[in-house]
N, C-alpha and C positions, 0 to 999 in steps of 0.2 A: 344449550348455548344461545339459541335464537331469542330466548327471553332475557338474556343477560343484560342487554342494553336497557330494556324497559325497567328491570329491577334496579339497576344502578342509578338511572335517572330519578326514579321514585325515592331511592335512598337519599340522593343528594338534595332533592326538593324538600323532603321531610326534615333533613338536617337544617336546611335554611329556614324553614318555617319555625323550627324549634329554637332558633337562635335567641339569645337573651335580648330583651328590648332596652333594659336600663343599663346602658353602657356609656363609656366616655371615649376620648380619643387622645392620641399623642401626636404632637406636631413639633417640627423643629427644622434646623438647618445644620448640614454637615460641612465643615470647612477644614482647610489645611492649617495645622498648628503654626507652621513657620511663616505663612504668607497671609492667612485669612481668606484665601480664595475659596469660593464654593466648589464642592466636589460632586460631580454628577455621577450617577451609576453606583453610588455606595449602597451596600446592603444593610438595612437597619432591621434589627430583630429584637423581639421581646423575649428574653431568656426564660426558658421553662414553658414556653407556648409555641404555637406555630404561626404567630403573628409576625409578618415581615412587610417591608416596603423598600422601594428603590428611590433614591433621590433624583430629582429632576435636574435640568441644566443649571438651575440657580442654587442647587444644593438642598432644596426644600423637600420635605417628605411629610406624609400624613399616614398614620395608622389608625383606622377607624374601628368602631365596634369592639372596644377593649373593656372587658368586665372590670368593675371597681376593684382596687387592690393596690398593693405595692409591687413594683416591678423593677427589674434591671434591664436597661436598654443598651444595646451594643451596636456600633456601626463598624463595618469593615469594607475595605477597598484594596484591590491589588496595588501594591507599591506603597502602602501605608500601614502603619500599625493600627490596632483597634482603639476605639474610644468608647467609654461606658459612662452611664449615669443611672442613678436610682431615683425613681419618681413615684408619686402616689396619684392614682387615677380615681376620680370621683364620677358618679353617675351624672350624665348630662353635661359634663365639663370637659374642656380641652386643657391638657397640661403640656408645657413646652419642655423639650429636651434637646438643647443644642450641643452638638458633639464636635470636638476638634481632634483630627487624626494626625499623628506624626509621620513624616516620610520615613519609610523603611524598605529595604530590599526584599524582605521576606516576612510573611505573616506567620508567626509562630503558632498562632491560635487558629489558623486556617484549617478547614476540615478536609481530610484526604480519604478517599475510598480505598479500602484494603481488602475487599472481598467479604461479603456478608456483614460488613460493619464499616464504620468510619471512625477515624481518630484525628486528633489535632496534629498538625505538622510537627510540633515540638516533641510529641510522644512516639514518633515512629521508631521502630527498632530494625526495620528492613529497608531495602533500597527501593524507593518509589519515586518516580519522576512524574510531576504534575504539569499539565498544560491547560491553560484556561480556554474556555469556549471562544473568547474574543480572538485568541491567536489562530484558531482554525476556521473562524467564520469566513464566509465568502467575501465579506467587505475587505478583508485583509489579504485573502489569497483566493481569487476566483477559481474554484476547482469543484468538480462534481463528487469527489470521493474524500472521505474522512482520512483514510490512511495516507493518501498523498499529501494532505495538509499537515500531517505530523512531521514531515521531512525537516530535519535540522532543529526541531523544537525540544528534543529530549536527549540527554546524554546516553549513549549506548544503544540508541534506536536508529538503525540504518534503514532508510527508505529509498528504494531505487525505482523510479518511474521508468519502467522498461520501454515504454512506447509513448508517443505523443498522440495516439489515436483517441478521439473523444470517447469518454466512458471507460477507458482502460484504467485499472487500478495500479497497484504497485506491489512489489515484493518487500516485505518488512522482516527484518532480522533484529532480534533483541539479544545483544551480547553474542553475536556470531551465529554461525550455522551449526546446528546440533545433530543433524541427521543426514543420511545419504539418500534414502529412498522414501521415508515417511515425510509427511508434510512438515515444513519448517516454519510455517507462519504462526504467529502468536494466537492465543485464544482471545476472542473479542467477547466481552460481556456488556450488553446494553441494558441499563436499568435492571440489572440482576439476572437477565436471561442470556445464557450463552448463545452466541450467534455463530453456529457452525458453518464452515465452508467446505467445498469439495476437498476430499482427502486423497492421499496418494501423491507424494512429493514430485514424482516425475510425470504423472498423468494429469494432474490438475494444475491449472495455471491461475495464479493470483491476478493475472491480467484480464481474464475472462470475467465480464460483469456477472455472468450467471453463477460464478463461484465466489463472488465478492459479497459477503453478507452486509457490508457497509454501503453498498451502492444505493440502497433505497433511503439512506439517512441524509437529510439536509444538514450540512455543517452548521448552519445558523441555529439549529435546534439544540445544540450541545451546550451544556453548562460547564462541564469539565471532563478532562481525560486524565486518568491516572494509570501509569505503566508500572506493573509489578515486575521487578528485575531479578532480585536475589531469591534464594531458596526459601528464606523465612517468609517473604511476602507472597510468593506464588504457590507454596506447598498446600495452601487451603484449597487449591484446584487440582491437586494430586496428579492424576493420570494425564491431565491436559496442560500441565503447567511448565513443562520443560522448555518450551520455546518462548516463555514469557506470557503475561496476561495483560490485556488492555481493557481497562474498565471505563466505559463511557456512560456518563450521567447526563440525561437530557434535562432541559429546563422545566421547572414546575411553576405553578401559579402562585403569586404572592398574595398576602392579605392586603386589605385596603382598597382604594379606588381602582377601577378597571383601567387597563392600558390597551390601546389599540395601535399597533405599529405596522406601517407599510414600508416595504423596501423594494426598490426597483433599480436594476442596473442593465446597462447595454454596453457592448464592446465589440471589438474586432480582433482578429488574429492574423498574423502574418508569419510565414515561415522565417525562422531566424537566420537561416544560412542555406545557400545553395552551393553545390559542388560542381564546378565547370567540367564538362566533358568535351570530347572531340567533336568538331563539326563534320559535315559530309566529306569534303576533300581530305581533311586530316585523317579521318577514319580509313578511307580507301588507301591513302598513302601508307598508313601503318600496316594494313593487311598485306599490301604488296611487299613491303620491307620485311615483315615477319616471315612470310612464306619464302622469300628469297634467301634470307639468312638461315632458314631451316633446311632448304632443299637445294639451293643453288640451281634451280630449274626454272628458267624464264617462261616456259610453256605453262606453268602452273599458276602464274600470276593472274588474278581475277580481273584486273582493271588495266586499261591502257592509260597513257598520260592524258589523253583527251577526256576519258571518262572521269579521271580524278579531278581535272580542272573544272569540268562542267557539273560536278556533283551538287545536288541541292543539299540544303541543311535544314533539318527539322528539330525543334527543341522538345524532345520527348519528356525529359524531366519537367520542363515548364508546363507541358500539356497535362501533367498529373495534378497541377495545382488548381484549386477551385478559382474560377475566374467569373467576371461579370460582363454582361453585354453592354452595360452603361458604366462609364467611368465614375459616376456619382454614387454607385452602390458599393457595399462592403463585401469583399470576396468571401470571407469566412466569419460571419457575425456570431455572437453569442449573447443571450439575454437571460435574465433571471428575474423572477417576481416572487415576493413573499409577503405574507401577512400574519400577524400574531395578535390574538385577543387573550388577555389574561387578567386575573383579579380574584376577588373572594373576600370572605370575612373570617372570623375566628373559627368557624365550623366547616366551611367549604371553600376550596380553592380550585381554580381551573386554569388551564392553558390550552388554547386551540391555535394551531398554526397550519398554514397551507403554503405550498411552494411549487414553483414551476421553473424548469431550466431547459433551454435549448442551446445546443452547441454544434455548429457546423465544423467539419474537419477542414484542414488546409488542403487535404488531398481529396480529389473527387471520389464519390462513392462512400463517404463516411460522415456520420453525424450521430448525435446523442440527444435524447429527451428524457426528462423525468418529471412526473407529477406526483405530489405527495401531500398527505394530510396527517396531522397528529393531534390526539386529544389526551391530555394528562389531567386526571382528577384526583383530588384528595379530600376526604371528609372525616371529621372527628365526630363519630356517631355518639360517643360519650367521652367522659374524661379518661377512660381507660381503653377504649376501643377505637382504632383508626383503620380506615379502609382507603386504599388508593388503587388507581388503575392507569395503565398506559396502553394506548392503542395507536398504531401507525399503519397506514396503508399507502403503498407506493406502486407506481407503474413506470417501468423503464423500457425504452426501446433504443436500439443501437444498430445503425447500418455500418457494416464492417468493411473495411478496405480489403482489396484482394491481394493474395500472395503471388509471388513470381511464378509459381508452378500452376497457377490457375485455381488453386483452392483459396480459402479465405481464413482469416484469423487475426488474433490480436498481435501476433508477431509478423504482421504483414510487411513485405518488402517489395511492394509494387514500384516504389521509387527506385530501388536498385535495378529492377528489371528495365525501367525506363532509361536508366543510365547505360544499360548494356545494349539497348536496341539500336539497330542500324540507323544512324541519323540521316543517311542519304535517301531513305525510303519514305515515301509519302504515307500518311496514316491510312488513307483509303485509295483504292484503285479507281480507274475511270468509271467503273460500274457502281461505285459507292460501297464496295465491300472492303472490310478491314484487311490490311495487308499483313503478310508474315515475312520474316527474314529467314533465308535459307543459308545455313552454314554447314559445309560437308554433308549435304543431303538431309540435315536435320531441320525441322521447322521450329523457329523461335517465335513464340506467341507475341502478339502486339500488346504491350502492357496497357496502353490507353484503351484498347478495345475491351480487355478484361475488366479494367476499372470502371469503364462506362456501362458495360452491359451486364456483367456478373453481379448478382445480388445475394447478399446474406443479411437477414434481419434477425437479430437477437432480441427477445422480449422477456421481461420479467415482471410478474405481478406478485407482490409480497405483502402479507399482512402479519404484523408482529404485535403481540399484546400480552399483558399479564395483569393479574389481580393480586393485590397484597393486602393481607389482614394482619394487624398488630394488636395484641391484647396484653395490657399491662396487668399481669396476674397480681403482683404486688409492686411496690415502688422499686424493688430490686430485680424482679423477675419478669421477663417479657417473652411472649410467644409470638413468632412471626411465621406466617405461612404464605407461600407464593405459588400461584398456578399460572403458568405461562406457556406460550407456544408461538410457533411461526408456521405459516402456510404459504407456500409459493407455487407458482406455475410459470415455469420458464419454457422457452422454446427457441428453436433455430429453424428458420425457413431459408432454403437455398434454391436459387433458380439460375440456370445457365441456358440462355436462348440459343437457337440454332445458328445465330450469326457469328458465334465465337467458338473456338476449339473445345473448351470444356463442355459445351452443349452439343457438339457434333458426335453423333454415333452413326451406326449403319442407317443409311437413308436420310441423313441430315437431321437427326432427332434433336430436340431440346431435352434438358435433364432437370428434374425437380426432386427435392427431398424435404422432409419436415421431421423434426425431433421434439415432441412435447415431453416435458419433464415435470410432473407434479411431485411435490414433496411436503412433508409435514414433520414438525418436531414438537414434542410436548415435554414439559418439565414440571415437577412438583418438588418444592423444597420447604422444609420445616426446620426452624431453629429455635432454640431456647437461649436467652442471654441473661446472665446474672451479673449485676454490678453492685458493689457495695464497698464500704471501707472495711479494711481488715488489718488490725494492728496499726502500725505506723504508716501504712500505705493503703492502696485501693486495688481491688481485684476485679477483673473483667473476664468472665468465662462464657464461651459459646460452644454449643453442641448442636448437631443437626443431622438430618437425613435427606437424601436427594435421590430422585429417580428421573432419568431422562430417556426418552425413546425417540427413534427416528425411523421414518419410512420414506423411501425414494423409489420412483418408477421412471422408466424412460422407454421410449419407443421411437423407431426411425422407419419412416415409409419413403419409398423411392419409386419414381416412374420416369419414363422417357417417351418421346414421340408425341408431345402435346400438340393440340390443334393450333394454338395461337400463343405467341409470346406475350400478347397484350395482358393476359390474365395472370401471368407469373405464378405467385404462390397459390392461386386458387384454381389451377389448371388440372388437378388430379382427374376430375371426371372426364376430361377430354384427351387424356394420355392413352396412347395405344398399347403401351407395354408397361406392366407393373414389374418393378425390379424386386429382388429379395429384400425383405424387411426383417427387423429384429427388435426384440424388446427384452427388458430385464427389470428386476425389482430387488431391493435390498432393505434390510432392517438391522438396526443395532440398538442395544440397550446398555445404559450405564447406571449402576446402583452404587450409592456412596454413603459412607458415614464420615462425618467430619467434626473436628473440635479444635478449639484454640483457647489458650489461657494467657492473659496478660496480667502482670503484677508490677505496680509502680511503688517502689519503696522510698519513702521520704522525698519524692519528686527528684530523686538522684539516680536510682538504679532501676532500670526497666528490664523485665524478663518476659519473653514470649516463647511459648511452646505450641506447636501446631502439628496436627496429624490428620490424615485423611486415608480412609480405606476405600478403594474402588474395585468394583467387579464389572468387567466388560465382556460383552458377548463377542467382541472381535477376536478374543484370544482362545487358545485351546483349553480343553477340560482340565489340564494339569496346571494351568496358570491363569485362571479366571480372576483371581483376587490378588491385590498387592497393597502394601501399606507404605505411605509416603510421609515421613516425619520431618520436622525441622525444629531448630532452636535458635534463639537470638538473645543477645544481651546488649544493652546500651547504658552508658555511664554519662549522665549530664554533669560534666565537670564544672560547668559554670554555676551550679547550685551548691558546690562545696564551700565551706567557710573560708578556706584559704584563697578563694577567688574573689572574696568580697572587696578587697582593696585594689584590685586591678581594674583598669578601664579599657583594656585593649579589646576584650571579647564581650559582646553582649550576650551571646549564647555559644556554648561549646559542648558538643556531644560526640562521644566515640561509640562506634557500633561494631559488632561482630556477629556473624550468623553462619550456620551450616545446616544443610538439609538435603533431601532427596525428592525429586519430582519425576514425572513420567511423560511419555508420549504414546498415545494410542491411535495417532492419526494415520491409520492404514485402511485399505479397503476391507469391508467385511468378507468373511468366508475364506480368508487366507489359510485357515486351519483345515479346510476340507479339500478333498480331491474334487475338481470341478469339471463338468462337461460343458462343451460349447456346441455351437451349430456350425457345421462346415458345409460349404457349397461346392458342388462338383458340376462340371460341364458334361452334358450328355447330348452331343450333337448341337442342335440349335437351342436346346433348353438347358435349364439348370435344375439339379435336384439337391436336396439337403438331407443331412443326417446328423446324429449326435456323434461327437468325437471329443477326445481329451482336449482341454483348453490350453495345455502346455505347462501349467503350473500345478505341481503336486502339493496337496495340503500338508500342513505340519501341525499336529495336535499339541506340540510343545511350544508353540509361539508364545512370546510374552512381551511385556512392555519394553520399549527403550527407556532406560533409567538414567537420569542425570544426578550426579552428586556435585554440590557447589559449596564453595567456601567464600565468604565475603567479609571484608573489613572496610569501614567507612568513617568519615568525619563530617559532621555538620557544624558550621560555625558562622557567626556574624561578627563584624568588626565595625569600627568607626560609628558607634552609636546605632548599630543595625542598618547603616547606610549601604554596607557591602556584605553579602552573604555568599557562602560557597559550600558545595558538597563535593567531597572527594571519595571515590570508591575504587577498590582493587578486588579482583575476583579470580578464582580458579575453578573451572567447571570441567568435568569429564562425563561424557555420555557413554554408557556401556550397553551391550546387547543390541547393537545396531542391527536393523533388519536389512539383510543383503540377499540378493538373488544368487543362488548357487547352482551351477550347471549340473544336470543329472545325466547318467548314461542313457543312450537310446533304448536300451533293453527295459528301462523302467516304464516306458510309454509316455513319459513326460520330458520336458526340456529343462525345467528348473524348479527350484523350491526355495521359499523364503525361510531363512534361518537367522537366529540371533547370534552373530559371531564377530561383530566389529565394535570399535570404540573410537571416539574423537574427542579432542580437548580444545577448550577455549580459555585463554588467559587475557586479562585486560585491565585497563585503568580508565576511569571516567572523571571528568571535572565539570561542574556547573557553577557559574558565577552570576549573580544578579547584583545590580548596583543602582543606587539613586545618585547620579552624578551632580545634578544641579537642581535646586528647588528655589525658585524665586517668585516674586509677585506676578510676573508676566511670563517667565520662561522656566521650563523644566526639561530635564533630560534623564532618561532611564535606559539601562542597557542590560542585556542578558547574553551570556556566552556559554556554550557547552562544547566540550572536546571529548573524544573517545578514541582509544587505541585498543584493538582486539587482535590477538594472534591465534589463529586456528591451526591445529595439527591433527592429522590422522594417525592414530596410535596402533590400530590393528584392523586387518581386513580378513580375519579368519584363516590365516595360514598362507595367503598370497600376499605379495608385496605391492601389487598395483593392479588396477582395473582401468579399462578404457570405456567411458560412456560414449554412446553414439550421439551424433548430432544430425539435425535436419540438413539434408543435402550433402551428407558426409561422403557420398560416392563421388562427388565432384572435387574432393580434396584427397590427395594421396595419403593413405593411412586412415582416412575417414574420421579423424578426431581433431578437436581443438584443445581439449583438456585431458588431464590425467589425474586419477586418484591414486596417490602413492603414500605408503606408510612413511611417516616422518616429514611429510610435506602438508601444507594447508590445502583445503578444498579450493577449487578455483585456480589450480596450477595450470598454466597455459603451456601446451606441448607442441614442439615443432623443431625446425632446423635453425641452427644458429649461423648467422652470416657475419662476415667481416668485410663489408664493402664489395667491390666488383673486381673480377680479374682484369688486370691491365697487361698490355704488351710488355714482355720482359719479366713478368712474375714467374718465379720458380714453381712448377706444378708438383704438388705432393700427392696427386691421384694417379692411379694406374692407367686410367683412360684419359688421354690428353684432351679429348673433346670436352670433358667436363671442366677444363681450365680455359675455355675459349674466352678471349677478352670481351668484356661486356656482360658476362654472366655472373650470377651471384657466387661469391667465394664462400662455399659452405664448409663448416668445420667437420673434419673427419674424426669424430669423437672416439671411435673404437680403433682407429689406426689401421684399418684393413685396406686402405687405398681406394675405396669406392664409397659412393654416397648412396645409402639406402635407408629404409625405415629404422635401422638399428642406430643411425646417427642422430635421431631425435633426442631432445632433452627439454627440460623445463626452461622456457624463455620468458616467463613473466608470471605475475600473480594478479588475480582479479580483485583481491581484497585490499582496501586502502590501509596505509600505515596510520593515518589520522583522518578523522572526519568530524563534522560538527556544524554548528550554526551560530550566528551572531545577530541579535536584534537591537535596534536603537529606536526609541520613541522620544520625539522632541515635540514640545508644545509651546506655542507662543500666542498668548491671548486665546482667540477662538480657533486658531490654526493648529493642526497637528501634522507631523511628518513621521511616518513609520517606515523604517528600512530594515529589511530582513535578508541576510546573506547566508548561504550554506556552502560548504566546501568539502572536497575530498582530495587527499594527498597520498601519492605513492602507489596507486593502483594502475594496472595496465589493461588495455583493451585490444582484442584482435579485430582489426579493421578489415572486415570481409569485403568491403567495397574496394580495397586495395588488393586483396587476394584475387578477386575476380576481375577488377577493372584497372589494375595498375601494374600488370606484369608485362605489358607490351607484347602480348601474344597475337593480337589482331583477330582473335577468334570472335570476340564481342567488342562492342564499343568500350572505350576506356576513359578514365579520368584525364583531364587536360595535363596532369602531371607528366604523362608519358611524352609530352613534347620536349621534355628535358632528358630524354633517354640517351643512353650511351651510343655513340657512333665513333668511327675512327677519327673524326674531326672534332668530336666533343666527348672527352673522356673524364672531365672533372664533374662527375654527377653521381648520384646514388640510385638512379633509375636504370635498370638493366636494358640491354639492347633489345630490339624487336626480335622475337623468336617464336614462331608458331608452334614449335615442338617442345617448348619449355613445360615441364610438369607443373601442375598447380599444387603448391604445397603451402603449409603454414611456415613462413619465414619470420625470423626475429625482426627483419626490416619492416614487416607489416604489423608488428605489435607495438602499439604506441602508448605513451604516457597519458593516462586518463585523468590526471589531476585537474581540478577546476576550482574556480572561485566564482560563484554566481550571485548576482543580485536577484534573489528569487522573487521578492515582492517589494514594491515601493508604493506607498499610499500617502496622498496629500488630502487632508480633510479639513472642512470648515464647518463649525457649528453656527447655524444661522440664528440671528437674534429675533426669533419670531415667537417667543414664549407668550402664550395666550392668544396669538393671532389665529383665528378660525378654530379656536379650541385646542391648538397644538401646544404640547408641552416642550417638545424639542424637535429639531430638524438638523440634519447633517447632509452635506454633499461631499463627494469624494471622487478622486481619480486614482485608479490603481493600475500599476503595470506589473505583469508577471513574466518571469524569465526575461527581465528587462536588459540584462547585460551579463555576459559570461567571459571570463578570462581563462583560456586553455590553449595548450599547444596541440590538442587533438585535431586531426584534419578531417574527421568524419562530421556527420551532422551534429552530434551531441555526444559528449564523453560519458554522460550518465545514461547508460543503456545496457540491456542484456536481452538479446533476441531469444534466448532459450527460456525465458519466463522464470517459473518457480523451481526449476530443476537445480538442487543444491550442488550437483556434481559438475555442471557446465555453466560457467559464469564468465562475464567479461567479454562477450561475443557480440559484435555489432554486425549483424547480417542484414544491413540495409533497413534498420527499424524505422518505423513511421516517424518522420521528423517532428521535433518538438517546436511548438509555435511560441511566438512572442505575443502576449495578450495585453490589450489596453482596455480598461473598463471605466465607465462613468456611472455613478450611482447616487441615489438619494435615499435617506432614511428619515421618516417622519413618525413621531409618536404623539398620539392624542390621549 
């Protein structure tokens, strides 16, 4: 491998030297047919060759080094139909080819990736959603992650940005959630190489950048994203296709003159919303009132009237925000820089890019940085042999905000801890030490202390590359081989100094830990493609073989009692006590045989058959292999003779598909009995020994298998000015992997078995339109809507299970959600309330104390006269009834305005800040809402009376409507008239706002949240997640 770069460069140079000298060129201008206005950014290609060019700001293009001959030239641009011309090129001469493009909502001849091949949009038989690279580029939506930028861009793709912390990714669900315990994220494939992420649906979080394979990709590097949604489209990926497949294609170098592009942007972030809490006197008054109402004992009141009146007030939530010493500085800045160099000739094409991004968090203790470079090369060694390579290297670092309990993580809720802390207590005492709040003898940690002093640094270094060779054996038969892989080294370094509680141990120790995780994945794929005319149609057959291997290691070292806090992560050598460490390694292999056959009969009837056989080391000896087939048919009605006289439809196609896909995303070795390391105390020391890990192996484990049926319509009307796609689907996932309890006599606690099933039904609609096309003004729109209904069909003989939640011990029952047969995943579980008890209400409970005026009136669902855990019921659903996005692009002269909105309707959210901070218990500080609490003098309210003894439960009163309409991005751009100045071909300046405006009735920080991360069983929980910021960016893009 170390000589690979040298060999590749030599190959490229040899190809360049060998390029033909007697060549001509093609020049021309691309304009809009309706207005004659020049079109910038149009892709001009010479059909049958790899010669391409992009038009400049004035619509002009040049394709140099064209061998003599007759060629067909085609120009394409999003929002327009294609234009073609036939020209003859002579040696040493330039020939003109001016092309005019009609305005269209959809490009029927646009190329779409479908896995191992590409097809034209008009020939699709499956459900595929395409998103252009411009839509996800940072100039339109400043974001460090690609999956976050997909939000609202494709019908049926639900993206939930679970946290506003810098560098945190998102949970992505394509057509609903298909699993309970296996990973439910889609498979990402970047330039043909699968980008695997951490597996295990409940143990791996899509929020953690170390598990996000897209974290190292700059969105500006992307040419297109294609989302495979139905069984016909995704069956080619077999065992990994059940959750959908996202194909990412990065930009390649064009032919013709070189282009050098610089892009720079700078912006700032502000927290979009703050939730008021009680001040010092209000908090002390509430505590007194809550204790009095609970005990009627004045001797237990903690404060006198004088102490209440004289209480100080400290804004702890405000202290969590990043601030500046100078009013002239920006509290939470972000900046990004990028450069791209691309070009080539008919033999060699190249693209080199570099990027840097720095984003500070709006909360102290958090930030994100990324450095990256990419090199894409293509070389035509001969007329029949092509070689290409892609190589990207990225380094990412993330400082992570702290959690309430003193740990750290992407689900950080330090802001919730700040809302709960005693506002009458100064942050530091007279000696400069951090203070703590004491409630009932328990020490409540100072959240500002933990956020300021506690450090966790996540780092990732990742190299991803592949080499592709294509040999045209004949004009109809092509062999393609790909060798690729990814190598990463991630780590987590944690340090808790002796100045705060997490670092305090016996003798006032500090605490340190480090967890390096090296990993590698290698893949080799070989395919044969056969294309030719067959009878009245054409056939396209693909067959192939694939092998992918993965190796992961991890190790954690711990120590305490370090000599100095100044050295932080580098203090191991000075630490007095080494704590128990652990390490592990895992491997898995996937071997596959795949095939697909397409037949186009008379340009009317399209048939597709797909099959893939996978063998996975993750599963037992009895179920190593499985076959995943699919079939699809499409009827292009618009090509029928009876459609010739109608003018309503420009294109009309009906589709139907059925197939089976799988999910292998579970941890390796689930089929084996596993031993772990257990630590036991022996006086002042600790000893270790092997012991059962708790999970018994199951040699009969097999794939989760999804069967899906899909029908769809693709159509364009009004002379192709409006295009729409409508899909309906029914999918059932069988053999769900569930953890089954085992008797203690087995020596294990549980075993994974294939015993459940879940269903998803839905409808999707996508509409694109060209609303106005004028000489100076144009307006284009795109809308997508999706409705999905999830249902649990079987849980292996039981009717319901209760997934645990973080901090569940602080909520009666310990759950926020229930998984129940007949109900969707994300069913919120708790007590149903019907207002407050008032004086004179008839009590229906056996204990009259439970009917005290001012308390919640809880429904006695089982009619036994008491309120207990048996009275809980489903009180909300986390999944929306409808979600989607709307984009509008308006252009006037050199100005552009891009507006993108996304929305969610009909979902509920458990607002844990109200569970913990809106019950008027007086135990911790509470939201200012409790100022409206019930008193004998103020009964017209929904806030219960102050009561120190009230149990903390999930009440329906704390489950809120999470519907929202958000102006996700707004961008105003201006194309500067500097063509030719300093050698520049084009320049653009722009201002972008992200999360600019949100309409919602939700009273938390943001309705789009899920503090439980990627766990498919627990959703719609806002446990004080990191607040989402409003971002404003100013940028410039210059091309030379």
